[in-house]
Steps between C-alpha positions, in 0.01 A plus 500: 500500500776744590683419179183578298460835673866588454487411128177701451662798674807475285286473182301809605819693566642404158174590330486832672855583414446414132189716486680788665791463259265500200328818630833671554612420143180639361539829695865546397426437136213740518742765641738433215222536239393839644827692536484882540810716523521874551836646389594841648743682259593777740813324613610321186433792268581791729746646247243496220400864475197645329479880436492590873642192678440128556164351411462190721232240415329200652459234229249221583556168321258224546576152352749652259259762374552878566179597671564856625761772498465763773694825489619590844583848643735695279598855397368487141264762376147362545396582139809342339484199732131450413579516129788256537304250713208497272715422204765269648334285769212351299753356256624262775177402678384154415830388341725224632827599666690374191280711269544806726880458497504473119247793449639806321237733665389824340571825692260789551580803287572796721588281803801327367726500803216377726400231243854371466539491882174295535613260233842448657347450840260242359783319321713490818206391705417214265857383517433437874195269445559159644428187292173328600655147483807542716422813705837635400586796280517401137853475382622752246662354190850604408563635152710286279851625436529686825761258640856645489747293312867476575 
């Protein structure tokens, strides 16, 4: 009788552990499938200057797609900043990170410096996006022929 109870208890313990393990795997895979990153460019692009100074951004990337780009406090003239953001930012929204990196974005006429600063901030921010599969920053490829020969 004691052996039966002990065996039943062990089986329940094993079954409970297996169920818990399966639930944990489901939750962790769900987290991987729904990855959101917000990249702050204020530190990485602090030397990127618009007309009146740095133009820091928050770039939201969800599952490898650029969802939002928020312009943070800066010293740009509001009219020029508005013109530049209305022209530049929509070109990136909805694109994959790879498409965003490869994009040759149009600039706003009359807000050239601000537009170029926004584009450079976005490009530098997208370089910081981590790969979904490994959780590490994507490796940058070396150009061929850059190795020094003796």
